[in-house]
C-alpha positions in Angstrom: 133.4 26.6 -13.0 134.8 28.4 -9.9 133.4 30.2 -6.9 131.5 29.3 -3.8 129.1 26.4 -3.9 125.4 27.3 -3.5 122.8 25.4 -1.5 121.7 23.8 -4.7 125.3 22.6 -5.4 125.7 21.2 -1.9 122.4 19.2 -2.2 123.6 17.9 -5.6 126.9 16.8 -4.1 125.2 15.2 -1.2 123.6 12.7 -3.7 126.9 11.6 -5.1 128.9 8.6 -3.9 130.6 9.2 -1.6 128.4 12.1 -0.5 129.9 15.5 0.1 128.9 15.1 3.8 127.7 12.1 5.8 126.8 11.7 9.5 124.9 15.0 9.6 122.1 15.4 12.1 119.5 17.6 10.6 120.1 18.2 6.9 117.6 21.1 6.4 119.0 23.0 9.4 122.7 22.4 8.5 122.6 23.3 4.8 123.0 27.1 4.5 122.7 29.4 1.5 126.6 29.4 1.2 127.8 26.4 3.2 127.1 23.6 5.6 127.0 23.8 9.5 129.2 21.2 11.2 128.1 20.0 14.7 130.0 19.2 17.9 130.7 15.5 18.6 133.5 15.6 21.1 135.5 18.1 23.1 138.9 17.5 24.8 141.6 19.3 26.7 145.1 19.3 25.3 147.2 17.4 27.9 150.7 17.7 26.5 152.8 19.8 24.2 152.9 19.3 20.4 155.6 19.6 17.8 155.8 20.6 14.2 159.1 20.1 12.4 160.5 20.4 8.9 159.6 16.7 8.3 156.2 15.3 9.0 157.8 12.2 10.5 158.9 14.4 13.4 155.4 15.9 14.0 154.0 15.1 17.5 150.4 16.0 18.3 149.4 16.7 21.9 147.6 14.0 23.9 143.9 14.7 24.4 141.7 14.2 27.5 138.1 13.9 26.4 135.5 15.9 28.5 132.1 14.5 29.5 128.8 16.2 28.7 126.2 16.3 31.5 122.9 14.4 31.4 121.3 17.1 29.2 124.3 17.0 26.9 125.8 20.3 28.0 129.4 21.1 29.2 130.6 24.2 30.9 134.0 25.4 29.6 136.4 27.7 31.4 138.4 30.2 29.3 141.0 28.4 27.4 141.7 26.2 24.4 140.1 22.9 23.5 140.2 20.3 20.7 136.8 19.6 19.1 135.7 16.9 16.8 132.8 17.2 14.4 130.0 14.7 13.9 130.1 15.0 10.1 132.4 13.1 7.8 133.5 15.3 4.8 134.3 13.8 1.4 135.6 16.5 -0.9 135.8 15.8 -4.6 139.1 16.7 -6.3 137.6 19.9 -7.7 136.3 21.3 -4.4 138.1 22.7 -1.3 136.6 24.1 1.9 137.2 26.7 4.6 135.3 26.9 7.9 134.3 30.0 9.8 132.8 30.1 13.3 129.0 30.7 13.4 128.2 34.3 14.4 126.4 33.2 17.6 129.6 31.6 18.8 131.5 34.8 18.2 128.9 36.8 20.1 129.5 34.5 23.1 133.2 35.4 23.1 134.2 32.1 21.6 135.9 31.2 18.3 137.1 28.2 16.3 140.5 27.9 14.6 140.4 25.8 11.5 142.7 24.8 8.7 142.0 24.3 5.0 140.1 21.3 3.9 142.0 20.3 0.7 140.4 19.0 -2.4 140.2 15.2 -2.2 140.2 15.1 1.7 138.0 12.6 3.4 137.5 12.3 7.1 136.0 13.6 10.4 138.0 16.7 11.2 139.1 18.3 14.4 139.5 22.0 15.1 140.6 24.3 18.0 137.9 25.9 20.1 139.0 29.0 22.0 136.9 30.4 24.9 137.9 34.1 25.3 134.9 35.0 27.5 136.2 35.5 31.0 133.0 34.0 32.4 133.3 30.9 30.3 130.9 29.2 27.9 128.3 26.5 27.9 127.8 24.4 24.8 125.6 21.4 24.1 126.7 18.2 22.3 125.6 18.3 18.6 125.3 22.1 18.5 126.2 23.7 15.2 129.6 25.3 15.6 131.1 26.3 12.3 130.0 26.8 8.7 132.0 25.0 6.1 132.2 27.0 2.9 133.0 25.1 -0.3 134.9 26.5 -3.2 135.0 25.1 -6.7 138.6 24.9 -8.0 139.5 26.1 -11.5 140.4 22.5 -12.3 140.6 19.1 -10.6 143.7 18.4 -8.6 145.5 15.2 -7.6 143.7 15.4 -4.3 144.9 15.3 -0.6 147.2 12.5 0.4 148.4 13.7 3.8 148.5 12.2 7.3 144.9 13.2 8.1 143.3 11.5 5.2 140.4 9.3 6.5 140.9 10.6 10.1 138.5 9.8 12.9 136.2 7.6 10.7 134.8 5.0 13.1 
């Protein structure tokens, strides 16, 4: 079996232990015909430089300064880059990987999200990069659906992800 998981496949994997996704807010709104919408939990400014080296031991991530949502749960963002954290915790089986794409409404607002590959076997609450290109800024509400995670069956099961971000941000 290979290809993109359907809505039916996603619902079936949500019933497994561990579930494909946990911590979702509104299941029927978040499950899409070809993926699952992840929602915004936190947003932060990058406060320092980062570093990627040949060896992971020399990697340094930037320090983050969390931003506060107003009383109605909104935040106004100036053009620039931000680190975002999702509400949902993803548990990928060893025969499924995932890619995320920004929702089209986000793009129409002049905003995008940079993401990496979710490797088979990964488990955690991920972070991504939100980029506001719109010169007039962008207003976003906590828990808004930001990206659609698209799952792909692998041609065979792998050993699974064992990197530094395994089990990240799980409270």
